[in-house]
KOLMAR-162555 format. One record per residue (C-alpha): x negated, y, z; residue in three letters; residue number from 1. Coordinates in steps of 0.5 Angstrom, whole numbers, plus 500, padded with zeros to 3 digits. Each point is the difference from the previous one (the first is absolute). Layout:
! residues N
(node (X Y Z) 'ALA' NUM)
...
//
This chain:
! residues 191
(node (576 757 294) 'MET' 1)
(node (506 506 499) 'HIS' 2)
(node (497 506 499) 'PRO' 3)
(node (502 504 506) 'ARG' 4)
(node (497 493 506) 'ARG' 5)
(node (494 501 495) 'SER' 6)
(node (499 507 503) 'PHE' 7)
(node (498 499 507) 'LEU' 8)
(node (495 493 499) 'PRO' 9)
(node (496 506 495) 'ALA' 10)
(node (501 506 504) 'ALA' 11)
(node (497 496 505) 'ILE' 12)
(node (494 497 495) 'LEU' 13)
(node (498 506 498) 'ALA' 14)
(node (499 504 506) 'ILE' 15)
(node (497 496 504) 'THR' 16)
(node (494 499 494) 'GLY' 17)
(node (494 504 500) 'SER' 18)
(node (497 499 493) 'PHE' 19)
(node (501 506 495) 'SER' 20)
(node (503 501 494) 'LEU' 21)
(node (495 498 496) 'ALA' 22)
(node (501 493 503) 'ASP' 23)
(node (508 500 499) 'ALA' 24)
(node (499 502 493) 'GLN' 25)
(node (495 494 498) 'GLN' 26)
(node (502 495 504) 'ARG' 27)
(node (507 501 503) 'PRO' 28)
(node (503 493 501) 'GLY' 29)
(node (494 498 504) 'ASP' 30)
(node (501 505 504) 'LEU' 31)
(node (506 498 504) 'GLY' 32)
(node (497 493 501) 'LEU' 33)
(node (495 503 504) 'GLU' 34)
(node (504 504 504) 'LEU' 35)
(node (504 494 501) 'LEU' 36)
(node (494 496 503) 'ARG' 37)
(node (501 505 506) 'ASN' 38)
(node (505 496 504) 'PRO' 39)
(node (501 507 503) 'ALA' 40)
(node (503 503 493) 'VAL' 41)
(node (503 493 500) 'ARG' 42)
(node (504 501 506) 'GLU' 43)
(node (503 507 498) 'ALA' 44)
(node (502 497 494) 'VAL' 45)
(node (504 495 502) 'GLU' 46)
(node (503 505 506) 'PHE' 47)
(node (503 504 495) 'ALA' 48)
(node (502 495 495) 'ARG' 49)
(node (503 497 507) 'THR' 50)
(node (502 507 502) 'ASP' 51)
(node (505 502 494) 'GLU' 52)
(node (507 499 503) 'MET' 53)
(node (497 505 506) 'ARG' 54)
(node (498 505 494) 'THR' 55)
(node (506 499 497) 'ILE' 56)
(node (504 503 505) 'GLU' 57)
(node (495 505 501) 'ASP' 58)
(node (502 502 494) 'GLN' 59)
(node (507 500 501) 'ILE' 60)
(node (498 504 506) 'ARG' 61)
(node (497 505 497) 'VAL' 62)
(node (504 500 494) 'CYS' 63)
(node (506 502 504) 'GLU' 64)
(node (499 507 501) 'VAL' 65)
(node (500 505 496) 'GLU' 66)
(node (494 504 497) 'ALA' 67)
(node (503 504 494) 'PRO' 68)
(node (493 505 498) 'PRO' 69)
(node (498 506 505) 'PHE' 70)
(node (505 497 505) 'GLN' 71)
(node (495 493 501) 'GLU' 72)
(node (499 502 509) 'ALA' 73)
(node (505 494 502) 'LYS' 74)
(node (497 495 496) 'ARG' 75)
(node (492 503 503) 'ALA' 76)
(node (502 498 506) 'GLU' 77)
(node (503 494 499) 'LEU' 78)
(node (493 499 496) 'TYR' 79)
(node (494 503 506) 'ALA' 80)
(node (505 495 504) 'ALA' 81)
(node (498 493 497) 'MET' 82)
(node (493 503 499) 'PHE' 83)
(node (500 500 507) 'ARG' 84)
(node (503 493 501) 'GLU' 85)
(node (495 497 496) 'VAL' 86)
(node (495 502 503) 'GLY' 87)
(node (497 506 495) 'LEU' 88)
(node (495 505 503) 'LYS' 89)
(node (501 509 500) 'ASN' 90)
(node (507 499 497) 'VAL' 91)
(node (503 507 499) 'ARG' 92)
(node (505 503 495) 'ILE' 93)
(node (496 506 496) 'ASP' 94)
(node (502 506 499) 'ALA' 95)
(node (503 499 495) 'GLU' 96)
(node (504 494 500) 'GLY' 97)
(node (495 494 499) 'ASN' 98)
(node (499 494 505) 'VAL' 99)
(node (494 499 502) 'ILE' 100)
(node (497 494 504) 'GLY' 101)
(node (492 496 500) 'GLU' 102)
(node (498 494 500) 'ARG' 103)
(node (493 501 502) 'PRO' 104)
(node (495 495 497) 'GLY' 105)
(node (492 500 502) 'ALA' 106)
(node (499 507 496) 'SER' 107)
(node (503 505 499) 'ALA' 108)
(node (497 499 492) 'ARG' 109)
(node (503 498 496) 'PRO' 110)
(node (506 502 501) 'ASN' 111)
(node (506 498 497) 'LEU' 112)
(node (507 502 499) 'VAL' 113)
(node (506 496 499) 'MET' 114)
(node (506 505 499) 'SER' 115)
(node (509 499 498) 'ALA' 116)
(node (505 506 500) 'HIS' 117)
(node (505 501 505) 'LEU' 118)
(node (505 505 495) 'ASP' 119)
(node (504 497 497) 'THR' 120)
(node (505 502 493) 'VAL' 121)
(node (507 500 504) 'PHE' 122)
(node (503 506 503) 'PRO' 123)
(node (502 501 507) 'ARG' 124)
(node (507 497 501) 'GLY' 125)
(node (497 493 496) 'THR' 126)
(node (503 493 503) 'ASP' 127)
(node (493 497 501) 'VAL' 128)
(node (502 494 504) 'ARG' 129)
(node (498 493 496) 'VAL' 130)
(node (503 496 499) 'ARG' 131)
(node (499 491 499) 'ARG' 132)
(node (501 496 494) 'GLN' 133)
(node (496 493 501) 'GLY' 134)
(node (493 502 500) 'TYR' 135)
(node (502 507 496) 'VAL' 136)
(node (501 507 504) 'LEU' 137)
(node (504 505 497) 'ARG' 138)
(node (498 508 504) 'GLY' 139)
(node (499 507 497) 'ALA' 140)
(node (492 500 499) 'GLY' 141)
(node (499 492 504) 'ILE' 142)
(node (494 499 493) 'GLY' 143)
(node (498 508 499) 'ASP' 144)
(node (498 499 505) 'ASP' 145)
(node (501 498 508) 'CYS' 146)
(node (496 494 496) 'ARG' 147)
(node (494 503 501) 'GLY' 148)
(node (500 503 506) 'LEU' 149)
(node (502 493 503) 'ALA' 150)
(node (496 497 496) 'ASP' 151)
(node (493 505 504) 'LEU' 152)
(node (503 498 506) 'VAL' 153)
(node (500 494 499) 'ALA' 154)
(node (492 501 499) 'VAL' 155)
(node (499 503 505) 'ALA' 156)
(node (503 495 503) 'ARG' 157)
(node (497 494 499) 'ALA' 158)
(node (494 503 500) 'LEU' 159)
(node (500 502 507) 'ASN' 160)
(node (503 493 501) 'ARG' 161)
(node (495 496 498) 'THR' 162)
(node (493 504 502) 'GLY' 163)
(node (499 502 492) 'VAL' 164)
(node (493 505 501) 'ALA' 165)
(node (499 503 493) 'THR' 166)
(node (494 504 499) 'PRO' 167)
(node (504 507 500) 'GLY' 168)
(node (506 505 502) 'THR' 169)
(node (506 498 497) 'ILE' 170)
(node (505 505 500) 'THR' 171)
(node (508 499 500) 'PHE' 172)
(node (505 505 496) 'VAL' 173)
(node (506 502 501) 'GLY' 174)
(node (500 506 494) 'THR' 175)
(node (506 505 498) 'VAL' 176)
(node (502 503 496) 'GLY' 177)
(node (499 494 494) 'GLU' 178)
(node (506 502 497) 'GLU' 179)
(node (502 504 495) 'GLY' 180)
(node (500 507 502) 'LEU' 181)
(node (494 497 506) 'GLY' 182)
(node (496 502 495) 'ASP' 183)
(node (496 494 503) 'LEU' 184)
(node (498 505 506) 'ARG' 185)
(node (498 495 506) 'GLY' 186)
(node (495 498 495) 'VAL' 187)
(node (498 506 499) 'LYS' 188)
(node (500 502 508) 'ARG' 189)
(node (494 493 499) 'LEU' 190)
(node (496 502 496) 'PHE' 191)
//
C-alpha cells in the first residue's frame, strides 16, 4: 500500500485503541489485528479508504488559500469551517491563530492531540493553484502540510460517520507558525 494511503487507516487504528504504550512496544503486530476485530473500526478504516477522493479535494481546497507564516488567518477560517462540517465540537481559533476542534470520547482522558500545520514557507503572492498531472498533484505546499491538514479532517469524518467510540477525547489542531520564523509558535501555545 502507498505510504500516504496507509496513514488514514493506521491513524484510525491507533486512536481507537485503549492499549498502553508498553503493549504497543511488546506486540506491535497484534494491535492492528485486535482493533480490526471491532466492526466499527473496520467500517471506519474502509470508509477512509473509499473516501480518498474527498480527502484529495479537501487537500486542494486548503492548499489554494495562501498561508505564509504570520498570515494564516484566511486558511484558519476555512479550516475551522471544515472542522465544523465533519462534526467536531467546540471548534475555535485561539489567540495565537491555531484552529482547535474536539471529538469527545467516553471520558475526557486520555486526550489525544492530532495536529498539522496551517502555514507554508511560501511568501504572499505565490501561485497556490494546484495542478493535476494524472495521479500527481503539484502546488505550493501540497504535501507540506496540506495533506496533513486534509488527513486530520478525513480521520474526524471517518470516525464520526461510522460512530467509532474512543476511550478519551481527540483534539484536532491546525497549528500556526511551524515554518521558519514562525518558530513553532502555535504548538508552543498549546502547551
